[in-house]
C-alpha positions in Angstrom: 131.6 51.0 118.6 129.5 47.9 119.1 126.4 50.1 119.5 127.0 51.9 116.2 127.5 48.7 114.2 124.4 47.2 115.8 122.4 50.3 114.9 123.7 50.3 111.4 123.0 46.6 111.0 119.4 47.2 112.3 118.9 50.1 110.0 120.1 48.2 107.0 117.8 45.3 107.9 114.9 47.6 108.1 115.7 49.3 104.8 116.3 45.9 103.1 112.7 44.9 104.0 111.4 48.1 102.5 110.7 48.7 98.8 113.1 51.7 98.8 116.0 49.5 98.0 114.3 46.9 95.9 113.8 47.5 92.1 110.4 47.1 90.6 109.5 43.6 89.5 110.1 43.0 85.8 106.4 42.5 85.2 105.6 45.9 86.7 108.1 47.5 84.4 106.8 45.7 81.4 103.2 46.8 82.3 104.3 50.4 82.6 106.1 50.3 79.3 103.1 48.7 77.6 100.8 51.4 79.0 103.1 54.1 77.8 103.2 52.6 74.3 99.5 52.4 74.1 99.1 56.0 75.2 101.4 57.3 72.4 99.8 57.6 69.0 101.3 55.2 66.4 101.1 57.9 63.6 101.0 61.6 63.5 99.6 64.0 60.9 102.1 66.8 60.6 99.5 69.0 58.9 97.1 69.0 61.8 98.9 67.9 65.0 99.5 70.3 67.8 103.1 70.8 69.2 102.6 68.5 72.2 101.4 65.7 70.0 104.3 66.2 67.5 106.9 66.3 70.3 105.4 63.2 72.0 105.2 61.1 68.9 108.3 62.0 66.8 111.6 60.7 67.9 114.2 63.4 68.4 111.7 66.2 68.2 111.2 68.3 71.3 108.6 70.9 72.1 110.6 73.8 70.5 111.2 71.9 67.3 107.6 70.9 67.2 106.6 74.6 67.4 109.0 75.2 64.5 107.0 72.6 62.5 103.8 74.5 63.2 105.4 77.9 62.4 106.5 76.4 59.0 103.1 75.0 58.4 101.5 78.3 59.2 103.8 80.2 56.9 103.9 77.9 53.9 100.7 75.9 54.2 100.3 72.2 54.7 103.1 69.9 53.9 102.8 68.3 50.5 105.3 65.6 51.2 107.1 64.1 54.1 110.5 65.1 52.6 109.3 68.8 52.9 109.7 68.4 56.7 113.5 68.6 56.2 113.0 72.3 55.3 112.1 73.0 58.9 115.0 74.5 60.8 116.8 71.8 62.9 115.3 68.8 61.2 117.8 66.9 59.1 117.7 63.8 57.0 118.5 61.5 60.0 115.6 62.8 62.0 113.3 62.6 59.1 114.3 59.0 58.2 113.8 57.7 61.7 110.3 59.2 61.9 109.2 58.5 58.3 107.1 55.5 59.3 104.9 57.4 61.8 104.4 60.6 59.7 101.2 61.1 57.8 100.0 64.0 55.7 96.2 63.4 55.9 
């Protein structure tokens, strides 16, 4: 029993010294978040953006919904107003409202 507890204590001591058990420093997390924010566009033109850009920029819009936006655009022509986006299957007023500030038409 003594050997097992000593081995366990040794293993824990080794792991405690490794970065496997330690969370990233707050400054590292802040830097990663800042880089991610810089990489994402601040606005998106729903008349010209591809599906990946739409999905990556619009909150609550995944790739399949972004593809629906493009299908709608191809079928009916360019969006004439931001409110017209609510005509796309699966996009309701709440999704439209939380994305209104980042959507452009030109």
